[in-house]
N, C-alpha and C positions, 0 to 999 in steps of 0.2 A: 532606559535606566536599568543597570544591572544591580542585582543584589550584592554581588561581590566581584571585584577584579583582583586577580592574582598576578603579581608581577614577578617573572622569573621562569626558568626552564630546567631547573635541577630537580633533585629528589624531593625537596620541600614543596616546590610549586606543583609537581605532579601528584604527590600525596594529598596536598591540600585540595587540588581539583577533583580527585576521585571522591574524597569525603564530602566535598561540597555537592557533588552530583547525588550522593546517597541521601543528602538532606533536601534534594530538589531545589537547590538555590540556582537562580539564573546567573551563571558565572561566565566570566571572560578571563582567559589566560593570555597574557601578553608576554611572549618570549622572543628574545633575540635569536636564540638557538637552544636546543635541548641537550641535556647531559651534565651541565654544571662543570665544576673543575675536574671531575673524574673522566671527562670525555677523552683525555689523552692517555689514560692508563691502559696498559696492555693486558693486565690481568688483575681484576679486583676479586679478592678472595674473602671479603668480609661483608658483602651485601647479603643480608640474612635471607636464607631460603634458596640461595644460589651458590653452589660450591665454587664456581669460577666463571667470570664474565668479563669481557673487555669493556672499557669505557664507552666505546662506540656502540656495542650491542646493548649496553645498559641505556644509553640515550634513546635508542630506537624503541626499546621496551617501554620506557617511561612515556614517550610520546604516543605510542600505540594504545597503551592503557588509558591515557587521558582522552584521546580522541574517540575512544569507544563509549564515553559517557554522554548520554543524550542531552543533559541540560548544561553541558559545558561547551563553550565556543573557544576555539584555539586560534590565535593569530601569531604566526612566527615571522621573524624578520622585523619585529617591531620593538625597537629599543626605547624604553620610556625615558623621557627627558625630565618630567616633573609631575608632581601630584599637588593639587591645590584644594583646599576646603572652602565650600560656599554654603553657609548655613548648615543644613543636615545632609549634604551630599558632597561628593568629591569629583573633581575633573582630572582625568589622567591624560596627559599630553605626551605623544611620542615624538621622536626626532623627525619623523616623516611629516609631522604637522597634523596627525589624526588626533581627535579628542573623543574621550569616552566618559560617560557619567555613571556613577555607582553610589550605592548606599554605604558600602564598606570596602576596605582595601587590605590585602595581605601582601606585604613586601617580603619576597623570597628570592632576592637577587644575589644571594651568596657573597662570595669574596673572590679575590684573585691573589695568587701568591706573589709576594715580592720577589723580583728577579735580581740576579747578580749583574746582568747586562755585560757579560764577558764573552769572548770568542768560544765557540763550542757548546754553549749552554742551549741555545735555541735549536741547533742542529741535532743535538743528542738528547733533547727532551723526550722522555719516554723510552730512551734507549740506554738507560743507565743513569740519566739525570732525572731525579724524582723530587717531589715536593711534599710527600705525605708518608711519614715513617710508619704509622699504624697500618696504612694500606699496603705499602710496598716492602717493608722489612723482610717478610718471608721469602721474597724473590732473591734475596742475597744470602741464602744459606751457605755457609762455608766460604764466603767471599771476603775480600778486603774492600772497605768502603771509606769514604770521607764524608763527614758532616760539616757543613759550613754554617757557622753561627753559634755564638757562645752565650746566647740568652736562654731563657727557659725552653723555648721551642727547640733549640739545638741540643740542649742537655737531655730533654725528654726523648728526642729522636735517638740519641745514643743509647738510652735505656731500652727503648723499643727494639734496638738492634742486638741487645745482649744475647737473646736466645738463638740468634741466627749467624751473625757475622763472626769470622775468625779474628779479624783485625779491624779496628775502628780508629780513624784519625779525626780529631775534633779541631777544626781551624777557627780561630778567633782573631780578627784583625787588630784588636787593641791589646793592651798589656795584661788584661784580666778578664776572666769570665764574668758575665753579668747576671747569671741565673741565681735561683735560690741556693743558699749555702748548703742545705741538706742534700739537694740534688747534685750539687757540685761534688760533695763527698762521695755520693754513690758512684758517680762517673770516675772520679779519681781513684777509687778503690779497686776498680776492675783492671787487671793486668793486661787485658787485650785492648785497652784504650790508650792512645797517645794524644796528649793535648798540646797543640802548637799555637802559642801566643804570638802576637805581632805578625800574623800570617795573613796576608791579603791575597785572596784567590784571584788569579789573573787569567787562567785559561783552562778549559776542560778539553782533554785530548781523546781522540778516537775517530775511526773512520765510520764504521757502521754501529759500533757500540763504544761505551766509555772504556778507555784503557788507562787513563791517567789524569793527573791534575797538576798544574803549575801554580805555585804560590810564591809571593815575594816577602822576604823578611823586611818589615817596615822600618827597622833600625839600620840594617846593613845594606838594604836594597839588593841583596843577593836573591837570585831566583833558584827554586828547588822544584824537583819533580817527584811526585808520588805515583807509584803504580797502584791504581785502584780499579775495581770493577764497577763501582757506582758512586755517585755523588748526591747526597741528600742536601738540598738547599733549604735551610731552616732559618730564614732571616725575617720571618713574620709574614703576615698577610694584610691585604687592604680590603676592607668591606666595601661592597658596591652600594654605598648609601648616599651617593651624591644627589640622587633624584629626590630625596626627602630631607636633605640637610636643613632646609629652611622651614620644614613642617613639623618634625618631631625632634625629641631630645636625643642627642648622640653623646657617647662618652668621649674622653679625650682621644681615643683611638679611632673614632669615626663609626663605632658600632652603634646600632639602634638600641636604645635602652628599652627593655621589655620586662614585664612581670612574669609570674609563673604561668600565666595563660597566654602569653604572647602579646598582651596589650601594650601599646606604646603610650607616650604622653598625650596623644590626641585621641579623643573618643572616636571610634569608627575606623581606626587604623591599627592593624596588627602586623607583627613581623615574625619571621621564623627562619631558622637555619643560620648559616655562617655570617650573615649580615648583622646578627644581633649580639647582645652581650652574653648570651647563654654559653656556658663553657663546652669544650670538647667539640671541635668542628669535624663532624663525621656525617656521612650520607644517611645512615640509619637514624641518627639523632635528629638531623634536620627534618627528615620525613615525619618523625614522631612529634616534633615541635609544631609542624604545620598542621598535623591532624588535630592536635589539642587546640590550636588557634581556631581552626575552622569550626570545631564543635562549640567553641565559645562564641564565635561569630554568629552561628545559628541561634544560640540562646539570646544573643543581643538583638538579632533581627525580629524574633518573635515576642520580645518583651514589649508590652504596650508603651511603657515609659522607659526609654533607653537611658543608660547611664554608662 
């Protein structure tokens, strides 16, 4: 019987595990792999305390720090299938059929970026195709870029690129942008932004790096080519919440609903990071969310009458 099982392998899970060790909680971390969504990033410049680090190196650092904790057991290659509550304990089942029992659970499974599913996207992922404007905008200083997606995520990506890119194309497949009106005004007022409506992205071009993008006019069916150095795919993300969808409350987007301490609708279950309803999906924020949750978990465990 563990005091705590942490599910995930990104910054939230690692930070939670380190703090659980400091509270001497008997902890198990179940991770399919380490690194989270940033593992594919070539150059992360906003991980606090580190001027520049690749996603691969960050994943190694997270795992090494976690494995150095004496009271934390780490099992990789274990994708959790479900979590079930039985009286005052929980059973965590993995896809391999392994079961683990625990007093508390921290869900830190993150999310996954929604993909376009077009030629060139997978091949050029991390080579000009990116999914995080806050993380990667500085890499495109003085460049020409395309942002795909006309919702709030796409509009905010354009704004993130204002200090860096010389030219920004915003492509929206429908006849109108869908983001907040105020944000739309900010985007439209910048002379370096060209908004292309009824523009369905069909292919990303490039051999070793992105050199262009092909889109189709959904009205005329004509295809056009843009010469760009990067493509920001900003069509939303999908929280990895399937394993607890029958256990805790989710919002309409599938995010786990949490309070300011990371508590879910079920006593004994916390969640942190990109899988939750907390705003601003960032590595540093996810780590902080998990630390706060683990401190609350510790208080919960030492309270004689839990609530």
